[in-house]
C-alpha positions in Angstrom: -10.3 -8.1 -2.9 -9.6 -5.1 -0.6 -12.7 -4.7 2.2 -12.9 -0.9 3.4 -15.2 -0.3 6.8 -16.9 2.2 7.4 -17.5 2.6 11.0 -20.0 2.5 12.6 -22.4 1.5 10.3 -22.6 -2.6 10.3 -22.7 -2.7 6.2 -19.4 -3.0 4.5 -18.1 -1.8 0.9 -16.1 -3.3 -1.4 -13.5 -2.1 -3.5 -12.2 -4.4 -6.1 -8.4 -4.6 -7.3 -8.6 -3.8 -10.6 -6.6 -0.6 -11.7 -3.0 -0.8 -11.7 -0.5 1.8 -12.0 1.1 2.6 -15.1 4.7 1.6 -15.8 7.5 3.0 -13.8 10.6 4.0 -14.2 13.6 2.2 -12.1 16.4 5.3 -11.0 20.1 3.9 -9.7 20.8 4.9 -6.2 24.3 4.3 -4.8 23.5 2.7 -2.0 20.5 1.0 -0.5 17.8 2.4 1.5 17.5 1.0 5.4 14.6 -0.7 6.4 13.0 2.0 8.4 9.5 2.9 8.8 8.9 6.3 6.5 12.1 6.2 5.4 11.7 8.7 1.7 11.3 11.9 2.0 10.9 15.1 -1.0 11.9 18.5 -1.1 13.3 21.3 -3.8 13.5 18.4 -6.4 15.2 15.7 -4.5 14.6 12.6 -2.3 15.9 12.0 0.3 16.5 8.5 2.8 19.0 6.9 4.6 21.3 4.3 4.5 22.9 2.9 8.0 24.5 6.0 9.0 24.2 8.0 6.0 21.7 10.0 4.4 21.6 10.2 0.5 19.7 12.4 -1.9 18.8 11.8 -5.3 18.2 14.9 -7.7 15.0 13.9 -9.7 16.1 15.8 -12.6 19.3 14.9 -13.3 19.6 11.8 -11.6 22.7 12.5 -9.4 23.4 11.2 -6.3 24.8 12.3 -3.2 25.4 11.5 0.2 25.1 14.2 3.3 28.0 13.3 6.2 25.9 13.5 9.2 28.3 14.1 12.5 26.3 11.2 14.6 23.7 8.0 13.2 20.7 9.3 11.7 17.4 7.4 12.1 15.4 9.7 10.1 15.2 12.5 7.2 13.0 14.9 6.6 12.1 17.7 4.9 10.3 20.0 6.8 8.6 23.4 5.8 10.2 26.0 7.9 7.5 29.2 7.6 7.8 28.6 3.9 11.5 27.0 3.5 12.6 24.0 2.8 15.0 22.8 5.6 16.1 18.6 5.9 15.8 17.3 9.2 17.8 14.6 10.2 16.8 13.2 13.9 20.2 11.7 14.9 21.6 9.8 17.9 21.9 12.8 20.2 19.3 15.2 18.1 18.1 16.7 15.4 20.2 18.3 12.6 19.2 21.1 10.2 20.3 21.3 6.8 20.0 24.0 3.8 18.8 20.9 1.5 19.7 23.1 -1.4 23.5 23.4 -0.8 23.9 20.3 1.4 25.3 22.5 3.8 24.9 22.1 7.7 22.8 24.9 9.3 22.7 23.6 13.2 22.0 21.2 15.5 20.2 21.1 18.6 20.4 18.7 21.4 17.8 17.1 23.3 17.1 18.3 26.5 19.3 18.3 29.6 17.3 15.6 31.4 17.6 13.0 28.2 20.5 10.7 26.9 21.7 9.9 23.5 19.2 7.4 22.0 17.4 6.5 18.9 15.3 9.1 17.6 12.5 8.9 14.8 9.4 11.2 14.2 10.1 14.4 13.0 7.1 16.7 12.0 6.9 21.3 11.9 4.3 23.8 12.1 5.6 27.0 11.4 8.9 27.5 12.8 8.4 24.5 15.6 9.5 21.2 15.0 8.9 17.9 16.2 11.5 15.2 17.3 10.4 11.7 18.6 12.5 9.7 20.8 12.7 6.1 21.9 11.8 7.3 25.4 8.8 7.7 24.2 9.6 12.2 24.8 9.1 14.3 22.0 11.7 17.5 21.7 10.2 20.6 20.3 12.7 23.2 18.7 12.5 26.4 17.9 14.8 28.7 15.8 17.8 26.6 16.4 16.9 26.4 20.4 15.4 23.6 22.5 12.4 24.6 23.5 10.9 21.7 25.8 10.1 17.7 25.9 6.4 16.5 25.6 6.5 13.0 28.1 2.6 12.0 26.9 3.8 8.9 25.6 5.1 6.0 27.3 6.5 4.0 24.6 9.3 4.3 21.6 7.9 6.9 18.8 7.3 5.3 15.8 6.1 8.4 13.6 4.9 12.1 13.9 3.3 13.7 11.0 1.6 17.4 10.7 -1.2 19.3 8.9 -4.1 20.6 8.8 -7.2 19.2 10.1 -10.4 21.1 10.1 -8.9 24.3 9.2 -6.2 24.0 12.3 -2.7 22.9 12.0 -2.0 20.3 14.1 0.9 17.4 14.9 -0.2 13.8 15.1 2.5 11.3 17.4 2.1 7.6 17.2 4.0 4.9 19.0 4.5 1.5 19.5 2.2 0.3 22.1 -0.2 2.2 19.3 -1.3 4.9 21.5 -1.9 8.6 18.7 -1.9 11.7 20.1 -2.9 14.8 18.7 -1.0 18.4 19.5 -2.1 22.1 18.4 0.4 24.6 17.3 1.2 25.3 20.9 2.2 21.5 21.7 -1.2 21.0 23.8 -3.0 17.5 23.8 -6.2 18.3 21.9 -7.2 14.5 21.7 -6.3 10.6 21.6 -7.0 8.3 19.1 -9.2 5.5 19.4 -6.7 2.5 20.2 -6.4 -0.6 18.5 -4.8 -2.5 21.3 -2.0 -4.8 19.9 -1.6 -3.3 16.8 1.4 -0.9 15.9 0.8 2.5 14.2 3.5 2.6 12.3 3.1 6.1 10.2 0.3 8.7 9.9 -0.9 11.1 7.3 -2.8 14.2 7.7 -5.8 15.0 5.3 -8.1 18.4 6.0 -11.0 15.9 6.7 -8.8 12.9 9.1 -5.7 11.4 10.4 -5.0 8.7 8.2 -2.4 5.5 10.4 -0.8 2.8 9.0 -0.6 -0.2 11.5 1.5 -3.3 11.2 -1.4 -5.2 11.3 -1.8 -4.1 7.6 -5.0 -1.9 8.0 -5.1 1.5 7.5 -6.9 3.3 9.4 -9.3 7.1 9.1 -9.9 9.3 12.1 -12.0 12.7 12.4 -10.9 15.6 14.1 -12.4 13.9 17.4 -10.2 11.4 17.5 -13.0 8.9 16.9 -12.3 5.7 14.4 -14.5 6.4 11.2 -12.9 4.1 8.3 -11.1 1.2 8.3 -9.1 -0.4 5.6 -7.7 -3.9 4.9 -5.3 -2.6 2.7 -2.1 -5.0 3.1 -1.5 -8.2 4.1 2.0 -7.6 5.6 3.4 -4.5 7.7 2.7 -1.5 6.6 5.9 0.8 6.3 5.3 4.4 4.9 2.4 6.3 3.8 2.2 9.9 2.3 -0.9 11.9 1.4 -0.9 14.3 -1.9 -3.7 17.0 -0.9 -3.3 18.6 -4.6 -4.8 14.9 -5.8 -6.3 13.9 -2.4 -4.3 10.9 -3.3 -3.0 8.8 -0.4 -0.4 6.6 -1.1 1.2 3.5 0.8 3.8 0.7 0.9 4.6 -2.6 2.9 6.2 -5.6 3.3 3.7 -7.6 1.0 5.8 -6.1 -1.8 2.2 -3.8 -2.9 2.1 -0.1 -3.3 -1.0 0.9 -3.2 -3.0 4.2 -4.3 -6.3 5.5 -2.5 -8.9 8.6 -3.1 -9.4 10.0 0.7 -12.8 11.6 1.6 -13.6 14.9 1.5 -16.4 16.7 3.4 -18.6 16.5 0.4 -18.1 12.5 -0.3 -16.9 10.7 2.9 -16.1 7.7 0.8 -12.6 6.1 0.4 -11.7 4.8 -3.0 -8.9 2.5 -4.2 -7.6 4.2 -7.6 -4.0 2.1 -7.9 -2.4 -1.1 -7.5 1.2 -2.2 -8.5 3.2 -5.4 -7.0 6.9 -4.6 -7.1 8.4 -8.2 -7.0 11.0 -8.8 -4.4 11.0 -5.5 -2.8 10.6 -5.2 1.0 9.2 -1.2 0.6 10.2 1.0 3.8 9.3 4.7 1.8 6.6 5.9 -0.2 6.5 10.2 -1.1 4.8 12.2 -3.8 6.6 14.9 -5.2 5.8 18.6 -4.6 3.3 18.9 -7.3 2.2 15.4 -6.5 2.3 14.4 -10.5 4.8 11.4 -9.3 5.5 9.3 -6.8 8.1 7.1 -5.4 9.1 3.9 -3.1 12.2 2.9 -2.3 12.9 -0.6 -1.6 14.8 -2.1 1.3 18.7 -3.4 0.3 18.0 -2.8 -3.5 19.9 0.3 -5.0 17.0 1.8 -6.9 14.3 3.8 -6.5 11.1 3.6 -8.1 9.4 6.7 -10.0 5.5 6.5 -11.0 3.5 8.6 -12.9 0.8 9.7 -10.1 
């Protein structure tokens, strides 16, 4: 059984793990995904992931794979929508690289701020024309129009993930670090609030729904927070480290994957229905899962196992 606890009421809701997902495809890859948080993205009919120092692209329709030769080591690759245009953003050792995903052509590169050195970069999100890229120092670089704008220095530990979306009708950016600090920013990069902290638990991945901020943790828990930063739901979702989550607005579904070899599917709360429901689960034997991503229309979801040259593709 999966325990779902709604706070602050002491009553606990239980959800039986009875539903399983339909059969899935296994698509061969040229290289295995690296063990990184949120190591899968999607846009323009293509899945994107990082393998060591390379970025690999899988065309879902043709099943063809290709690689993007980043000039520096890439720690994360994410498709961002910049004012209606999909751009592939790479978080690299020295800054961020922006690529035309359809043509797999480099558009421009932006270095970190002048006071920053070179280090591991992780966490990518966009709002409008602004892109937020996290760093191992805890600094977040804000980039707009191909130029570095400013550094955000509220975090004191390494950034683990950054996500964006509309929360209660307002665009927000949410950043997390390895110490469990999670900060909500408005579109102008001002701090809106900080989420309730769970001491000793690392926040590894984030998603934003219309009514909640959803975070996956190293403890295997998924926690939901309201717009004020208060924890409202806690789910004992996985028995090991959660490496990735993804939310699909069209179906109101959240997918989560972890080191327990499970991919889980959850119906998220809405303004009319505040309950969480488990909708499906699948055990992928001998697979340490590091990435999960819905396609744009929400009809399929892909997930990537570490050190295995294949992508699992489910009907969502």
